[in-house]
N, C-alpha and C positions, 0 to 999 in steps of 0.2 A: 504494499498499501505507500505510493506516493503522497511526500503534502504538498499541496501547489498551493496560490494565492488567490483570496478569491478578494472578491469586492469590500468586502471588509476586515481584509487585512488581517487574519490568521492566518498562521502558517512560516514558515523559518523563511523563505522570500521576504517577509515585512520588511525584515531587517536594513532594508537598502532603503526602504525610506528614508527620508530627513527627519520626519514628525517622530519616529519610533527608533534613533539611535542611543547607542547605552553610553556614546562617548559622544562630545560636538566635534564637533569638523575644524580641522587642525587652520588655523588663521596667521598666513607668515605677514612676518612684518613686512611694512613697506616704505622705501628712504624715499626722502621728502629730498624737496628742489635745493635746499640747502646743504644736506648732507653730499648728494651730489655733489653739485658745488666744491664741497668743502675736501669733497676725497678725490677729486680731478683738480684742483688748483694743486695738493699732494702733490698728485701728479706729475703737473708740468715740474714740478721743486723739484721733484726728484730730477728727471730732466736738465734742468737746467744746472743742477749742484754735480750731475755724473758728465755729461752729452758734454755740454756746452763744451767747459773743459779743456775735455780729451781732444775737441776740439781746435784749439788755441795753441795747446802742447801735446803734442801726440805720448801717450806712454810708454811707445820705443825707441823716441830719442834720444839720443849720446848728450845732445846740452842743446838748452835754450834762452834765449836771451834772459837776462833778467826781469825783465818789465812786462814780457811777457809771462811769466813764471808766478807772478805777484798778480798781475789780471786775473790768470787762470784760476789762479788760489780766490782771490779775491768774491768771485761772479761764484765760485763754492760755497763760500761762507756763503753772498746772497739765498744761496739756491736751499744749504739744511735753513734756514731765514724762513723761509716763502713754509718748504715742507712742516718746522715748529709750528712758525703762528698759527698754518691752518688747521691744523691736528691743536694745538690749546682753544681756536676757538668753537671747534668742533664740542672738544673735553667741557669748555665753559655749558654749552648751548647744553652738549644730552646727560653731564655730569660722570661718565665709563670715564673712569682710569686706564681699559685700555686703547681712548681713544689716544689722550695721550703719550704713551711706553711708545705707540706705531708712528707719532711726531718726533719723541728725543733721541728714540732708537738713532733710525738711522742720518737725523741732523748728527748726532754725534760722532757717528763711523762715518759721516761725510767728512765734514768739520777732519777730522783724527787722517783721514787719508791725504786728504787736502795739504796738511801737516808736511806726513811721511816725503806726500808725491812731491811735496816741495825744496825742502830741505837737498831729497835725495837727487831733483835734480841742481839744487845753486852751487850742492856741493861737486857739481861733475862740470860746473864752469868751464 
């Protein structure tokens, strides 16, 4: 004997009906426009901090003009500041510490890498 769904809603097939669910459907959070904008600015800050200095002074070069090295380092610091401030803004808005970490760690790593790169290039002089 099989159980089928009737118009009165008895039987196992009725568990698929939205009114008879034992658990509410999962509603995933949707990011608002400010969050998407801040994450986009964060990504652009990483591009500024990493790619633009590499275009000014190639990482594989044996030496470069000191003014180019300092310019690349300054742009790296500006990109790191963009990364940090975009996530600090989002952290103040949302109150989640993970967002602040998402800004602090890449900014610290990029500035530290820029310092190491600049001192290496300047010592080759």
